[in-house]
C-alpha positions as CSV (number, residue, x, y, z in Angstrom):
1,M,6.0,13.1,-19.4
2,S,4.4,10.9,-21.6
3,D,6.8,11.7,-24.8
4,D,9.8,10.6,-22.8
5,T,8.3,7.4,-20.9
6,D,7.3,6.7,-24.9
7,V,11.0,7.6,-26.0
8,L,12.2,5.1,-23.1
9,L,10.2,2.2,-23.4
10,R,11.0,2.2,-27.2
11,R,14.5,1.5,-25.9
12,I,14.0,-0.8,-23.3
13,L,11.4,-3.0,-26.1
14,T,15.1,-2.5,-28.0
15,D,17.5,-3.3,-25.8
16,V,15.3,-6.4,-24.1
17,L,14.5,-8.2,-27.6
18,G,17.5,-7.3,-30.1
19,L,14.4,-5.6,-32.2
20,K,16.4,-3.5,-35.5
21,T,17.4,-0.3,-34.8
22,G,14.0,1.6,-36.0
23,Q,11.0,-1.0,-35.1
24,A,10.2,-0.2,-32.3
25,E,9.7,3.5,-33.2
26,A,7.2,2.0,-35.5
27,F,5.7,0.5,-33.5
28,S,1.8,2.0,-32.9
29,A,-0.8,1.9,-30.3
30,D,-2.3,-1.0,-32.4
31,T,1.0,-2.4,-32.8
32,G,0.4,-6.6,-30.9
33,L,4.0,-7.6,-28.8
34,F,3.1,-10.2,-26.9
35,G,2.5,-13.6,-29.0
36,H,2.8,-11.4,-31.9
37,L,6.3,-10.8,-32.1
38,P,8.2,-13.4,-32.3
39,E,11.5,-11.8,-30.0
40,L,9.1,-11.6,-27.3
41,D,8.3,-14.9,-25.6
42,S,7.5,-15.7,-21.4
43,M,11.7,-15.5,-20.9
44,A,11.8,-12.0,-22.6
45,V,8.3,-11.3,-19.7
46,A,11.1,-11.3,-17.0
47,G,14.1,-9.5,-19.0
48,L,11.8,-7.0,-19.7
49,L,9.3,-6.7,-16.6
50,T,13.4,-6.0,-14.5
51,E,14.0,-3.3,-16.9
52,L,10.7,-1.4,-17.2
53,E,11.2,-0.9,-13.4
54,D,15.2,0.0,-13.4
55,R,15.3,2.1,-16.5
56,L,11.2,3.8,-14.9
57,D,12.0,3.8,-12.0
58,I,8.9,2.1,-11.2
59,V,8.4,-1.1,-9.2
60,I,5.8,-3.8,-10.5
61,E,3.9,-5.8,-8.8
62,D,2.5,-9.7,-9.8
63,D,-0.9,-8.6,-9.2
64,E,-0.5,-6.2,-11.7
65,I,1.1,-8.6,-14.4
66,D,-1.7,-9.3,-17.2
67,G,-2.4,-10.5,-20.9
68,E,-4.0,-7.3,-21.5
69,M,-0.8,-5.2,-20.2
70,L,1.6,-7.1,-22.9
71,E,-1.0,-7.3,-25.4
72,T,-0.7,-4.0,-28.1
73,Y,2.4,-1.9,-27.6
74,G,-0.7,1.0,-26.3
75,S,-1.1,-1.1,-24.0
76,L,2.1,-1.2,-22.5
77,L,3.1,2.4,-22.5
78,A,-0.2,3.0,-20.7
79,F,0.6,1.0,-18.7
80,A,4.5,2.9,-18.5
81,E,3.1,6.0,-17.9
82,A,0.4,5.3,-15.3
83,K,2.8,3.3,-12.8
84,R,5.3,6.2,-13.0
85,A,3.3,9.3,-12.6
86,E,1.9,7.1,-8.9
87,S,5.7,7.7,-8.3
């Protein structure tokens, strides 16, 4: 399932943030997201979380959202994988 989540997460980031083709595919676990990608600002976070819920069929509670989750690609992927494992 993790490979599937990885592929979906890269697509979601590309679609929601309007990234260049292939940009998300080059992300490593250490790639910075919030505060590093100009496309991912506070306004984009809400749209990103909504798409994550819709496309990954998960529910993200308000108290689960923090800066660490959005700090790097790896942390966001780990969060998404954990949420999918719950459901």
